[in-house]
C-alpha positions in Angstrom: -14.8 -13.6 25.3 -12.6 -10.5 24.9 -13.4 -6.9 25.7 -12.2 -5.9 22.2 -15.1 -7.9 20.6 -17.5 -5.1 22.0 -15.6 -2.2 20.7 -17.4 -0.1 18.1 -18.5 3.6 17.6 -22.0 5.0 18.3 -22.5 8.3 16.4 -22.9 11.1 18.8 -26.0 12.3 17.2 -27.7 9.0 18.1 -27.4 9.6 21.9 -30.8 10.5 23.2 -30.7 13.6 25.3 -34.4 13.7 26.0 -37.1 11.2 26.4 -39.8 10.6 23.8 -42.9 12.7 24.2 -44.8 9.6 25.3 -43.2 6.8 27.2 -44.5 3.9 25.0 -43.9 5.6 21.7 -40.1 5.1 21.5 -39.1 2.7 18.7 -38.8 -1.1 19.4 -36.4 -3.4 17.6 -37.6 -7.1 17.8 -35.1 -9.9 17.6 -36.1 -13.3 16.8 -33.3 -15.6 18.1 -34.3 -18.8 16.3 -34.7 -17.3 12.9 -32.5 -14.2 13.1 -35.4 -12.2 11.8 -35.4 -8.4 12.9 -38.4 -6.1 13.1 -38.9 -2.5 13.5 -42.0 -1.5 15.7 -43.1 1.1 18.2 -42.8 0.1 22.0 -46.5 -0.1 22.5 -46.6 -3.0 19.9 -44.8 -5.1 22.6 -48.3 -6.3 23.5 -48.6 -8.3 20.2 -45.7 -10.6 21.4 -47.3 -11.8 24.6 -50.3 -13.8 25.5 -52.5 -14.8 28.4 -50.5 -16.4 31.2 -47.2 -14.9 30.1 -45.2 -13.0 32.8 -43.2 -9.8 32.8 -40.7 -9.1 35.7 -40.1 -5.4 36.5 -37.5 -3.6 38.6 -39.3 -1.5 41.1 -36.4 0.4 42.5 -36.7 4.1 42.8 -34.0 6.7 41.9 -33.2 9.2 44.5 -31.7 12.6 43.9 -28.2 11.5 44.3 -26.2 14.3 42.9 -25.3 17.2 45.3 -23.3 20.3 44.8 -21.4 21.7 47.8 -18.3 23.9 48.5 -15.0 22.9 50.2 -14.1 24.6 53.5 -11.8 27.6 53.3 -11.3 27.7 49.6 -15.1 27.6 48.8 -14.3 25.4 45.7 -17.4 24.1 44.1 -17.6 20.2 44.5 -20.0 17.6 43.1 -20.7 14.7 45.4 -22.6 11.6 43.9 -24.0 9.6 46.8 -23.5 5.9 45.9 -24.5 3.8 49.1 -25.4 4.4 52.7 -23.0 2.5 54.8 -24.4 3.3 58.3 -27.8 5.0 59.1 -26.8 5.9 62.7 -23.7 7.7 61.9 -24.7 9.0 58.3 -21.7 7.3 56.6 -21.9 7.2 52.9 -19.7 5.9 49.9 -19.6 8.7 47.4 -17.9 9.9 44.2 -16.4 13.4 44.2 -15.5 15.7 41.4 -12.9 17.2 41.1 -11.4 14.4 43.1 -7.8 15.8 43.4 -9.0 18.6 45.6 -10.8 16.3 48.2 -8.6 14.7 50.9 -9.2 13.0 54.2 -10.2 15.5 56.9 -11.6 18.1 54.4 -15.1 19.4 55.3 -17.7 20.0 52.6 -20.8 22.3 53.0 -24.1 21.9 51.2 -27.3 24.1 51.0 -27.6 27.8 50.9 -27.2 28.1 54.6 -24.8 25.1 54.9 -27.6 22.9 56.3 -25.5 19.9 55.6 -21.9 19.5 56.5 -19.8 16.4 55.7 -16.2 15.3 56.5 -14.1 13.1 54.4 -13.0 10.2 56.4 -11.5 7.7 53.7 -10.3 7.4 50.2 -11.8 4.4 48.6 -10.8 4.8 44.8 -9.3 7.6 42.7 -12.8 9.4 42.7 -14.4 7.5 45.6 -14.5 8.7 49.1 -16.2 7.8 52.4 -18.1 10.9 54.0 -19.6 11.2 57.4 -22.4 13.7 57.4 -22.3 15.7 60.7 -25.9 15.8 61.2 -27.8 16.2 64.5 -31.4 15.1 63.5 -33.2 11.8 62.7 -32.4 9.7 59.7 -35.8 10.7 58.1 -34.9 14.4 58.5 -31.5 13.8 57.0 -33.2 12.1 53.9 -35.5 14.9 53.6 -32.6 17.4 53.4 -31.0 15.3 50.8 -34.3 15.1 48.7 -34.5 18.8 48.9 -30.9 19.7 47.8 -30.2 16.7 45.6 -30.5 16.6 41.8 -32.0 13.9 39.5 -28.8 12.0 38.6 -29.2 11.8 34.9 -26.1 10.4 33.2 -23.2 12.7 32.4 -23.3 11.8 28.7 -26.8 13.6 28.5 -24.8 16.8 28.0 -27.4 19.4 29.4 -28.6 20.7 32.7 -31.4 18.8 34.6 -34.8 19.8 33.5 -38.1 19.6 35.5 -39.3 16.6 33.3 -36.4 14.5 34.3 -37.6 14.2 37.8 -40.7 12.2 36.4 -39.2 10.8 33.3 -36.0 9.4 34.7 -38.2 7.2 36.9 -40.4 4.2 35.9 -44.1 4.4 36.7 -43.7 1.4 38.9 -40.8 2.8 41.1 -41.5 2.2 44.8 -38.5 1.3 46.7 -35.9 4.1 47.0 -32.3 3.4 46.6 -31.1 3.5 43.1 -28.5 6.1 41.7 -29.6 5.4 38.1 -32.8 4.3 36.5 -33.6 0.8 35.3 -34.0 2.1 31.9 -35.9 -0.6 30.0 -38.8 0.0 32.4 -39.0 3.7 31.3 -40.9 2.8 28.2 -43.9 1.4 30.1 -47.0 3.9 30.4 -49.9 3.3 32.7 -52.1 2.8 29.6 -49.8 0.0 28.1 -49.5 -1.7 31.5 -53.4 -1.7 31.7 -53.7 -3.2 28.2 -51.1 -5.9 29.0 -53.1 -6.7 32.1 -56.4 -7.0 30.2 -54.7 -9.3 27.9 -53.8 -11.7 30.7 -50.1 -10.9 31.2 -49.0 -11.2 34.8 -46.5 -8.8 36.4 -43.9 -9.7 39.1 -41.5 -7.4 40.7 -37.9 -7.7 41.9 -35.8 -5.0 43.4 -32.3 -4.2 42.4 -30.9 -0.9 43.5 -28.9 0.2 40.6 -25.4 1.5 41.5 -22.6 2.9 39.5 -21.0 -0.6 39.4 -23.5 -1.5 36.7 -21.8 1.3 34.4 -18.2 0.8 35.7 -16.0 0.5 32.7 -14.5 -2.8 32.0 -10.6 -2.4 32.0 -9.4 -5.9 31.5 -9.3 -7.7 27.9 -10.1 -11.0 29.5 -13.7 -10.7 30.7 -13.3 -13.4 33.3 -11.1 -11.1 35.2 -13.7 -8.2 35.6 -15.1 -7.9 39.0 -18.7 -6.3 39.3 -19.5 -4.1 42.2 -22.2 -5.6 44.5 -25.8 -4.2 44.3 -28.7 -4.9 46.7 -31.3 -7.2 45.6 -34.8 -8.4 46.9 -36.9 -11.2 45.4 -40.1 -11.9 47.2 -41.6 -15.3 47.6 -44.7 -14.3 45.7 -42.6 -13.3 42.7 -40.7 -16.6 42.7 -44.0 -18.5 42.9 -45.3 -16.5 39.9 -42.3 -17.1 37.8 -42.1 -20.8 38.6 -45.8 -21.3 37.9 -45.4 -19.5 34.5 -42.3 -21.6 33.6 -44.0 -24.9 34.6 -47.0 -23.9 32.5 -44.6 -23.5 29.5 -45.5 -19.8 29.2 -43.1 -16.9 28.5 -41.1 -15.2 31.2 -39.7 -11.8 30.2 -37.1 -9.9 32.1 -37.7 -6.2 31.7 -34.1 -4.9 31.7 -30.6 -6.2 32.4 -30.9 -5.4 36.2 -33.9 -7.9 36.3 -32.0 -10.4 34.5 -29.0 -10.2 36.7 -31.3 -10.3 39.9 -33.2 -13.4 38.9 -30.1 -15.3 37.5 -28.5 -14.6 41.0 -31.0 -16.9 42.6 -31.6 -20.1 40.8 -32.5 -23.4 42.5 -30.7 -26.7 41.5 -33.8 -27.6 39.4 -33.6 -24.3 37.5 -36.5 -22.4 39.2 -36.4 -19.0 41.0 -35.8 -18.8 44.7 -36.6 -15.8 46.9 -33.6 -13.9 47.8 -32.5 -10.9 49.9 -28.9 -9.7 49.8 -26.3 -8.6 47.4 -25.3 -9.7 43.9 -22.1 -9.0 41.8 -23.1 -11.4 39.1 -21.5 -10.7 35.8 -23.2 -12.2 32.7 -21.2 -12.3 29.4 -21.1 -14.9 26.6 -21.3 -17.8 26.7 -23.9 -18.2 29.4 -26.8 -20.5 29.9 -29.9 -18.6 31.1 -32.1 -20.5 33.7 -35.1 -18.3 34.2 -36.3 -16.0 31.5 -36.7 -16.7 27.8 -37.4 -13.1 26.7 -35.7 -9.8 27.4 -36.6 -6.2 26.9 -33.5 -3.8 27.1 -32.3 -0.5 25.8 -29.4 0.0 23.3 -26.3 0.2 25.4 -22.7 1.6 25.4 -19.9 -0.3 23.6 -17.7 -2.3 26.1 -20.4 -2.1 28.8 -21.3 -4.9 31.0 -25.0 -4.3 29.9 -24.0 -4.9 26.4 -22.2 -8.1 27.2 -25.3 -9.5 29.0 -27.5 -8.8 26.1 -24.9 -10.5 23.8 -25.1 -13.6 26.0 -28.8 -13.7 25.7 -29.3 -12.7 22.0 -26.1 -14.3 20.7 -23.1 -12.2 19.9 -23.4 -12.3 16.1 -27.2 -11.5 16.1 -26.6 -8.7 18.6 -23.8 -7.1 16.6 -26.0 -7.3 13.4 -28.8 -5.7 15.3 -26.6 -2.8 16.6 -25.2 -2.3 13.1 -28.8 -2.0 11.9 -29.8 0.3 14.7 -27.1 2.8 13.8 -28.0 2.6 10.1 -31.8 3.0 11.0 -30.9 5.8 13.4 -32.4 4.4 16.6 -31.7 6.3 19.7 -29.2 5.1 22.1 -28.7 4.8 26.0 -31.0 5.7 28.9 -33.5 7.9 27.2 -33.3 5.9 23.9 -35.2 3.3 22.1 -35.8 -0.4 23.1 -35.2 -3.9 22.0 -37.2 -7.0 22.6 -35.4 -10.3 22.2 -37.5 -13.3 21.7 
């Protein structure tokens, strides 16, 4: 499969810059893989497609305020630092992205906070925009994280071309977020309200949780025409025994297993036993799913509408079937569905 097969235009006016007023009232496109039928619903109608004993898997990662603004020593130039991954707790080492990158060299010091409460030194160049920073901090790890939480900004994506608003802190986070570590929200989960979760629970749908801390690797652009040559960045995953037991019990009972989001799909497809069941897992995955691909665990997927040429779109095409997915996206543009993180949802059956 070639990159150019995923190249098309999304009209700018269809990019969602704000969430819907209520989480579960975004639109929902329902794709039936067997018949090719496409339906137009509201997200809370998702309950009509699930029955007692079915299972939904949620990503319980929690977004932290990963975007910091600081100043470069001597010149005072304003620098944006996007915290990607903590490399060492004891020495406060982080992988980050910096902007503008051309101004930031090894040995530079960066100052954050009104009174320069945090100071960081650049100790390595990792990519054109990537750097390794050592924060020169005297306190405990918990105190350091508290400073970051106080100074950091909710990392809404750059294509949401507006300043961060108070509502973003709550809405760019799922209601089941627990384990901090993501720099971007698992957006399929943003559509679930407490009320909808309760209704699903009453109907007998079981919920399992996995953790995949979303990194920017999920959104890194693919720069090779031959998709087999693209390398995904690794992201941290945890699948507990209790989740594996729930999924396997559901599969063996011939009930539906639904992955809520591409991050859940990648997590569970990274840990499959030889007999096609889910295994507990704790570690890192760089799994890249694109057509053709045989899925072992879920038979349903809830996802958002993704960027052209993105690895997320490629995974969805592998699950829905390339032709049906392209037809669905064409229709979504025609019907003015809202795209990307704060946009509408798709249920693939």
